[in-house]
C-alpha positions in Angstrom: 54.6 -25.3 2.4 56.5 -24.7 5.9 55.5 -26.2 8.7 55.0 -23.2 11.0 55.3 -25.4 14.3 58.9 -26.5 13.3 60.3 -23.0 12.4 58.6 -20.7 15.6 58.4 -22.3 18.8 56.9 -19.8 21.7 58.1 -20.4 25.1 56.5 -18.6 28.7 58.2 -15.6 30.1 57.2 -12.1 30.0 55.5 -11.2 26.7 55.3 -7.5 26.9 55.8 -4.0 28.8 54.2 -0.7 29.0 52.6 1.9 30.9 48.8 3.9 30.4 47.2 6.8 31.9 43.5 7.9 32.6 41.6 11.2 33.3 38.6 11.2 34.9 36.0 14.3 34.9 32.8 14.3 37.2 30.5 16.7 35.0 27.6 15.9 37.3 26.8 13.7 40.6 25.9 10.9 37.7 27.7 11.8 34.4 31.6 11.3 34.4 33.7 11.2 31.6 37.4 8.9 31.4 39.6 9.5 29.0 42.4 6.8 28.7 45.8 6.1 26.8 48.1 2.8 26.3 51.4 2.3 24.9 52.5 -1.6 25.5 56.1 -2.9 23.9 56.4 -6.6 22.7 59.3 -8.8 24.4 60.9 -11.9 23.8 58.7 -14.7 22.1 56.1 -12.6 21.6 57.9 -9.6 19.8 59.9 -12.5 17.6 56.6 -14.4 16.4 56.4 -14.3 12.5 52.8 -13.1 12.5 54.4 -9.6 14.4 55.1 -6.6 12.4 55.6 -4.0 14.9 56.5 -4.8 18.1 55.0 -1.8 19.7 51.4 -0.1 19.9 49.2 2.7 21.5 45.2 2.6 22.3 43.2 5.6 23.3 39.8 5.4 24.5 36.7 8.1 25.4 34.0 6.7 27.5 31.1 8.8 29.0 29.5 6.9 32.2 26.5 7.3 34.1 26.2 6.2 37.2 22.5 4.7 38.3 
């Protein structure tokens, strides 16, 4: 069995870079619709980790908001 603590040692620093976009639509005075998307890319030691399968990821979301 390999002891991972001695094989990989993470250090501090910049671990990711990315961008995102959000769109907001006001349906009425109380109801809003929000759509968002983001992309991130792992850098440095975070990208070299043995548990990382893909250095980049995309996330998207759709939210319905109600204002009281």
